[in-house]
C-alpha positions as CSV (number, residue, x, y, z in Angstrom):
1,M,-47.1,26.4,-35.0
2,Q,-44.7,28.5,-37.0
3,A,-41.0,28.6,-36.0
4,Q,-38.0,30.3,-37.4
5,V,-35.3,27.6,-37.7
6,K,-31.6,27.9,-38.6
7,V,-29.3,24.9,-39.1
8,L,-25.6,25.5,-38.3
9,C,-22.8,23.0,-38.1
10,V,-19.8,23.1,-35.8
11,E,-16.8,20.7,-35.5
12,K,-15.4,20.1,-32.1
13,D,-13.6,17.3,-30.3
14,N,-15.9,17.5,-27.3
15,I,-19.6,17.5,-28.5
16,E,-21.2,18.7,-25.3
17,K,-18.6,21.5,-24.7
18,G,-19.1,22.5,-28.4
19,I,-22.8,22.8,-27.9
20,V,-22.4,25.0,-24.8
21,D,-19.7,27.1,-26.5
22,F,-22.0,27.5,-29.5
23,I,-24.9,28.6,-27.3
24,S,-22.7,31.3,-25.7
25,E,-21.0,32.5,-29.0
26,H,-24.3,32.9,-30.9
27,G,-26.5,34.0,-28.0
28,I,-29.0,31.2,-28.6
29,K,-32.0,31.7,-26.3
30,K,-34.0,28.6,-27.2
31,L,-32.7,25.1,-28.1
32,V,-34.4,21.8,-28.7
33,M,-32.2,18.7,-28.3
34,G,-32.5,14.9,-27.8
35,A,-32.7,13.6,-24.2
36,A,-31.4,10.0,-24.9
37,A,-28.5,8.7,-26.9
38,C,-29.9,5.2,-27.3
39,R,-33.2,3.5,-27.9
40,H,-32.8,1.5,-24.7
41,Y,-33.3,4.7,-22.6
42,S,-36.3,6.0,-24.6
43,R,-39.1,3.8,-23.3
44,G,-41.3,5.7,-20.8
45,M,-38.6,8.3,-20.4
46,T,-39.4,11.1,-18.0
47,E,-36.0,12.7,-17.5
48,V,-32.8,13.4,-19.3
49,K,-30.6,10.3,-19.5
50,S,-27.9,11.2,-22.0
51,K,-24.6,12.4,-20.4
52,K,-24.1,14.9,-23.2
53,A,-27.7,16.3,-22.6
54,M,-27.1,16.5,-18.9
55,Y,-23.8,18.3,-19.3
56,V,-25.4,20.9,-21.7
57,C,-28.3,21.4,-19.3
58,E,-25.9,22.0,-16.4
59,Q,-23.4,24.1,-18.2
60,A,-25.5,26.2,-20.7
61,P,-25.7,29.9,-20.0
62,P,-28.8,30.9,-17.9
63,F,-30.2,32.9,-20.9
64,C,-30.8,29.7,-22.9
65,Q,-33.9,27.7,-22.3
66,I,-33.5,24.1,-23.5
67,W,-36.3,21.7,-24.4
68,F,-35.3,18.0,-24.3
69,I,-37.2,15.6,-26.4
70,C,-37.3,11.8,-27.0
71,K,-39.0,10.2,-29.9
72,G,-41.0,13.4,-30.5
73,D,-42.2,13.7,-26.9
74,H,-41.2,16.6,-24.6
75,I,-39.3,15.2,-21.6
76,Y,-37.8,18.1,-19.7
77,T,-37.3,21.9,-20.0
78,S,-34.4,23.6,-18.4
79,L,-35.1,26.5,-16.0
80,L,-34.2,30.1,-16.9
């Protein structure tokens, strides 16, 4: 599958708030991010476990659909 990808870097004190702000400021409509912060959580994972990922999922603007992955497997997609 072909995808247009752009890598951008931002420096913030609060990572999860920085991601949410970045989504809003740049009008990001689709985002793929990790669902677990540690290997311990990744076995048989079926839902988002990372506190940062949960915050982004809850606080992201409704126009942004987020796909959460863990070890290359799709775990969860936020609702629009």
